[in-house]
N, C-alpha and C positions, 0 to 999 in steps of 0.2 A: 882562371877559367880559359880553356882553349877556344879557338875560333869555332871549331866544330861543335863544342858544347853550347856555345852561344847560339849557333845556327839551329841546333836541335831544339833548344829551349824556345827560340823565337818561332820555329815551326809549330811546336806544340801550342804555344799561346795563340798563334794565328788560327789553328784548328778549333781551339776552345772559343775564340771570339766568333768564328763562323757559326758554331753550334748555338751560341747565345743569340746571335743575330737572327738565325732561323727561328728560334723559340719566340723572340720578341715579334718577328714578322707574323708568325702564326697566331700569336696571342692577339695582336692588333686586328689582323684580317678576319679571323674566325670567331673572335669573342668580343672585343671592345667595340669595333665598328658595327657589328650586328646587334649588340646589346644596347648600344647608345646610353651609357650611364649618365645620370644627371648630377652626380656628386662623386667625390673621391671614394666615399664609402661604397657607393654602388659599383664603382670600378673595381675596388678590392674584392667585393663579393663575387663579381663576375670572374675575376682572375683566379680566385680560389677554386671555384667550380670548374673552370677550364683546366686548371692544373690536374685535377683528378681525371677529367675527360681525356686530356692529352696523354697521360700515362697509362690509363686503364682501358680506354675505349677506342680512341683514334688510331687508325691504321697508319703506320709510318712507312712511306714509300722508300726511304733510305735503307730500311732493313727488310725489304721485300714484303711490305704490307702485313706486318704483324704489330701488335701493340708493344710499347716499351716494357710493360709488365711481364710479357711472355718471354722476352729476350734473356734476362739473367737466369731464369729457371730452366732454360734449355728446351722450351716447347717449340722453337722455331722449326725444327726438322719435321715434327709431327704435323704442325700447321701447314707447312709447305707441301708435304706429301698429300694431305687431305685436299688442299687447294688444287694441286695438280690432278688428282683423281676427279674432282668435280669438273674441272676444265675439260678433261678427256671425255667425260660423260656428255657434256654439252656439245662438244665437237662431234661426237658420234650421232647425237640426236639431229644436229644440223645437217650432217652428211646424209643421213637416212631420209630426212625431209627433202633435201635437194634431189636425191635419187628418185623419190616418190613423185615429186613435181615434174621431173624430166619425163617420166613414163606417161604422164597425162597429156 
């Protein structure tokens, strides 16, 4: 194995470890500490429910606030376009409210 191959493999492992660390931190912060399980079975039950929430409901800021479920099916472009349209509408409402309040 060449030196560059080992570096590439180490870099990949580092990125994988970072993802796993982020998952564990989110699991602890958003699930375990809030749910306060009293037994190992309680903790397992909370973690199973959180896994479903994490993949299907929770918005992931690393992929511009879409769910992990939407990413592999290619819905991110539609979701981002919808989100941008909603933000534009809100900005227009705010600017018209500002203009109206300046006239008073």
